[in-house]
N, C-alpha and C positions, 0 to 999 in steps of 0.2 A: 024809598022803595026803587028809584033810578037806580042808584048804586046796586041793588041788589041783584034787580035786573039783569043789569049788564054784564055783572060778574057771573053770573047764571050762562048767558048769552058766548060769555067767553069760554067757561067751560065746558059745554056743550061741542064749542065747535073746537076747543082742543083736540077733546076726546075724538071728535070725527076726524081730524087730520091725523091721530096717532092713528085711527084704523085702517085709513085708506091706503089700498095698496096697490105699486103702479104693476099695470100688465107687463109679463115677457115679451121683447123684442123679440120676431124671428126677420133674420137678413137673409134671403135669396141671394147668392151669389154662383154667377155662371163666367165658366174659362172655357176655354178650347183645348185646353192643357189636358194629358193624361199621363199615365206612366207616373215615372217617379217625381214629375214636377207634380202634378196630382196630389202626392203621399205626402209633399211636402209640405202643398199649401195644404191639406188638412189637418198636417198637424198643427200649423200655425192657426187656425181656424181652432182648434183643440184649445190651443193654449190660450188665446182670444178669450174663448168660452169660461175657461177655470177663472181668470182675474175677473170675468166681467158677466156672472154667473143670469143675469135677465136678459141678455141676449145669446139668440139661438142662432148659428150659423145653419147654414142647409146648403153646403157644394156641387153645382151640378155641371158637370164636363160633358163637354160635349167632343170627346177626344176621337181622333179617326175616320171624322167625317170629313176634315178637310176646312182650311179655312172660309171656303165659297158656302157652306153649311151652315157652319156657323153664325155666318152674318143672316141668314136666311132663318136661322131659327130665333136670333133675336128683331129681326123685323118681325116677324109673324106675330111674336110676342108682345111686343109695342103695340102692334093694332089689334090684336084681342084683347089688351088690358093685363096681360100677366106677365110684362119685361120685370127679367129678376132686378132686384135692388141696386145689385153692384156687378157690372160686368166691367169686359178685357173687351178695349175696343181701339182696332188700328186708326189712326187719324183719317178722317173723311170717307171712311168706309158706310156709314150708316146715314 
């Protein structure tokens, strides 16, 4: 009886594991670059997403506002709890 119960539990757990689906991951990436550099980065992120379909990359560019504004956007996002997952930074700026 114990053996049958054990096998039953194993089957239920096995079926449950087969049915588990993993949630997609979204990464927010923020850069200071625009123009052609942004196009290259967007192409790179698209290729990455093709190879890793469970990961969605959202590229946010703060281009054209100057480096000082970019740092302020990062600081404000960090203070508000909405900072990007990945960002470019110069050493000692934040």
